[in-house]
C-alpha positions in Angstrom: -4.8 2.9 17.8 -8.2 3.1 16.2 -7.5 6.6 14.9 -4.4 5.4 13.0 -6.4 2.5 11.6 -9.3 4.8 10.5 -7.0 7.2 8.9 -5.1 4.5 7.1 -8.3 2.8 6.0 -9.6 6.0 4.6 -6.5 6.9 2.7 -6.1 3.4 1.3 -9.7 3.3 0.2 -9.3 6.7 -1.5 -6.3 5.4 -3.4 -7.9 2.2 -4.6 -11.1 4.0 -5.6 -9.1 6.6 -7.5 -7.2 3.9 -9.4 -10.6 2.7 -10.7 -11.7 6.2 -11.7 -8.4 6.7 -13.6 -9.1 3.4 -15.5 -12.5 4.8 -16.6 -11.2 8.3 -17.4 -8.1 7.2 -19.4 -9.4 3.8 -20.6 -5.9 2.5 -19.8 -4.9 0.0 -17.0 -3.4 1.5 -13.9 0.1 2.5 -15.0 2.8 0.3 -13.6 0.5 -1.5 -11.1 -1.5 -3.3 -13.8 0.9 -4.3 -16.5 -1.4 -6.2 -18.8 0.6 -8.2 -21.4 0.4 -6.9 -25.0 -0.8 -10.3 -26.2 -3.9 -10.2 -24.0 -7.0 -9.6 -26.1 -9.8 -7.1 -25.3 -7.6 -4.9 -23.1 -10.1 -2.2 -22.9 -12.7 -4.6 -21.5 -10.2 -5.8 -18.9 -9.5 -2.2 -18.0 -13.1 -1.5 -17.3 -13.6 -4.7 -15.4 -10.7 -3.9 -13.1 -12.0 -0.3 -12.8 -15.3 -1.6 -11.5 -13.6 -3.9 -9.0 -11.3 -1.1 -7.8 -14.2 1.4 -7.5 -16.3 -1.1 -5.7 -13.5 -2.2 -3.4 -12.3 1.3 -2.6 -15.9 2.5 -2.0 -16.6 -0.5 0.2 -13.5 0.2 2.3 -14.6 3.8 2.7 -18.1 2.9 3.8 -19.3 1.4 7.0 -22.3 -0.1 5.4 -21.0 -1.7 2.2 -19.1 -4.6 3.7 -15.7 -3.0 4.2 -14.0 -6.2 5.4 -15.1 -8.1 2.3 -14.0 -5.2 0.2 -10.5 -5.3 1.7 -10.4 -9.0 1.0 -11.4 -8.5 -2.6 -8.7 -5.9 -3.1 -6.2 -8.2 -1.5 -7.2 -11.0 -3.9 -7.1 -8.6 -6.9 -3.7 -7.2 -6.0 -2.3 -10.7 -5.3 -3.4 -11.8 -8.8 -1.7 -8.7 -10.3 1.5 -9.5 -8.3 1.6 -13.2 -9.2 0.3 -13.2 -12.8 1.5 -9.8 -14.1 4.5 -8.5 -12.0 6.5 -11.7 -11.3 6.8 -12.7 -15.0 7.5 -9.1 -16.0 10.1 -8.6 -13.4 11.9 -11.9 -14.3 12.3 -10.7 -17.9 13.3 -7.1 -17.0 15.6 -7.6 -14.0 17.7 -4.5 -14.8 14.7 -2.2 -15.2 14.2 0.0 -12.1 10.6 1.0 -13.0 9.6 -2.7 -13.1 11.1 -3.3 -9.6 9.3 -0.2 -8.3 6.0 -1.2 -9.7 6.2 -4.8 -8.5 7.1 -3.9 -5.0 4.5 -1.1 -4.9 2.0 -3.8 -5.8 3.4 -6.1 -3.1 3.2 -3.3 -0.5 -0.4 -2.4 -1.4 -1.5 -6.1 -1.5 0.1 -6.5 2.0 -1.8 -3.4 3.2 -5.1 -4.9 2.0 -4.6 -8.0 4.2 -3.6 -5.9 7.2 -6.8 -3.9 6.7 -8.9 -7.1 6.4 -7.6 -8.2 9.8 -8.2 -4.8 11.4 -11.8 -4.8 10.2 -12.3 -8.3 11.6 -11.3 -6.9 15.1 -14.0 -4.3 15.3 -15.7 -2.8 18.4 -18.5 -5.3 17.9 -16.2 -8.2 18.5 -13.9 -10.4 16.5 -15.2 -12.4 13.7 -14.9 -16.3 13.8 -12.2 -16.1 11.1 -10.1 -13.5 12.9 -7.3 -16.0 13.5 -6.9 -16.6 9.7 -7.0 -12.9 9.0 -4.4 -12.4 11.7 -2.1 -14.8 9.9 -2.7 -12.9 6.7 -2.0 -9.6 8.4 1.3 -11.0 9.8 2.3 -12.0 6.3 1.3 -8.5 5.1 3.5 -7.0 7.7 6.5 -8.7 6.3 5.5 -8.0 2.7 5.2 -4.3 3.4 8.4 -4.4 5.4 10.4 -6.1 2.6 9.1 -3.5 0.1 10.6 -0.6 1.9 14.3 -1.5 1.7 13.8 -2.1 -2.0 12.4 1.4 -2.4 15.3 2.7 -0.4 17.8 0.9 -2.6 16.1 2.2 -5.7 16.5 5.7 -4.3 20.3 5.2 -4.2 20.5 3.6 -7.6 18.3 6.2 -9.3 19.2 9.2 -7.2 19.3 11.5 -10.2 15.6 10.9 -10.9 14.6 11.2 -7.2 16.5 14.4 -6.9 14.8 15.8 -10.0 11.3 15.6 -8.5 12.2 17.3 -5.2 10.8 20.9 -5.3 13.5 23.6 -5.6 12.1 25.6 -2.7 13.0 22.9 -0.1 16.2 23.9 1.7 19.3 21.7 1.2 20.6 19.8 -1.8 18.1 17.6 -3.7 20.8 14.9 -3.7 20.9 14.9 0.1 17.1 14.5 0.2 17.2 11.6 -2.3 19.7 9.8 -0.1 18.0 10.8 3.1 14.6 9.4 2.0 16.3 6.3 0.7 17.8 5.8 4.2 14.4 6.5 5.8 12.8 3.7 3.7 15.5 1.2 4.7 15.3 2.1 8.4 11.5 1.9 8.4 11.6 -1.5 6.6 14.1 -2.9 9.1 12.1 -1.7 12.0 8.8 -3.2 10.7 10.5 -6.5 9.9 12.3 -6.8 13.2 9.5 -5.3 15.4 12.0 -2.9 17.0 10.3 0.5 17.3 8.0 -0.7 14.6 5.0 1.4 15.5 7.1 4.6 15.6 8.7 3.7 12.3 5.3 3.1 10.7 4.0 6.4 12.1 7.0 8.4 10.8 6.7 6.6 7.5 3.0 7.7 7.2 4.1 11.3 7.9 6.8 11.1 5.2 4.4 9.7 2.6 1.8 12.2 3.6 4.3 15.1 3.1 5.2 13.8 -0.3 1.5 13.8 -1.3 1.2 17.5 -0.3 4.6 18.9 -1.4 5.5 16.7 -4.4 2.6 14.9 -6.0 -0.3 17.4 -5.7 1.7 20.3 -7.2 2.8 18.0 -10.1 -0.8 16.9 -10.8 -1.9 20.6 -10.7 0.9 21.4 -13.1 -0.1 18.6 -15.5 -3.7 17.6 -14.8 -4.0 15.5 -18.0 -1.1 13.2 -17.1 -2.2 9.8 -16.1 1.3 9.1 -14.8 1.1 12.0 -12.4 -2.3 11.0 -11.2 -1.2 7.4 -10.7 1.8 8.5 -8.7 -0.4 10.6 -6.5 -2.8 7.7 -5.8 0.1 5.4 -5.1 1.5 7.9 -2.5 -1.9 8.3 -0.9 -2.5 4.5 -0.7 1.0 3.9 0.7 0.5 6.6 3.2 -2.7 4.8 4.3 -0.7 1.6 4.4 1.8 3.1 6.8 -0.9 4.3 9.2 -2.6 0.9 9.0 0.8 -0.7 9.9 1.0 1.7 12.9 -2.4 0.5 14.0 -1.4 -3.1 13.5 1.6 -2.8 15.8 -0.6 -0.9 18.3 -3.1 -3.8 18.4 -0.2 -6.2 18.7 1.1 -4.4 21.7 -2.3 -4.4 23.4 -2.7 -8.1 22.8 0.7 -8.8 24.3 0.1 -6.7 27.3 -3.4 -8.2 28.0 -3.8 -11.1 30.3 -4.4 -14.6 28.9 -8.1 -14.2 29.3 -8.1 -11.3 26.8 -5.8 -12.9 24.2 -7.3 -14.6 21.1 -7.5 -18.3 21.5 -5.9 -20.5 18.8 -8.5 -21.9 16.5 -9.1 -25.7 16.6 -7.2 -27.6 14.0 -10.5 -28.7 12.5 -11.7 -25.1 12.0 
């Protein structure tokens, strides 16, 4: 349980910190995830501000001494603002653009992961924080946000199967089209499992393995082949962060199972209505 959470936290923190580094290096907002409108003035300034926030948040999550829980909360707030203020308006005006759907639901998935992580860090070995109940409710919402994103990714694999097939390395046995459809089915199955709670921990674990394999066999080689491409670096960081999210979801369901199996004296008490 704790090993899955630690692995997920580390990968998610690396992904967030790397987004900030990319902002500094390319002086451009995170491609796809941070779609600043063209009319917004001082875009470079906003880029560097979000870079600082991402580096601080990712670094805080990776450190045991730099308030990792508060860092996860800050990342959750930042990603929530991106989702509400940037992605929702963009998606509503580009309903037939698959890349906009992908970016919006990637942001939703990562935002959801941040809240699951905040809850996990509130349930440390030193004891649960007084606000654990509130974080638990946020984590429950994050579970559904993450779960909803996966069938959307799966559907996009079916709609844009030509592109998915084109990025599958040629040395992998079998037809690239088969793997495009197979991974689409895997996304949908994992999402339904996480949403329903049926074999959810197993689904999240297998999802983490799948995302991790993509990092190694798809995204790292593409970055090495084109190291000056911000798009390839961003795709790599998204895959790393989502891999971390899947492992954090596995830890979330493991903690849920322990709570359900424990006796009443070990279960968290409902907070008073006045709290």
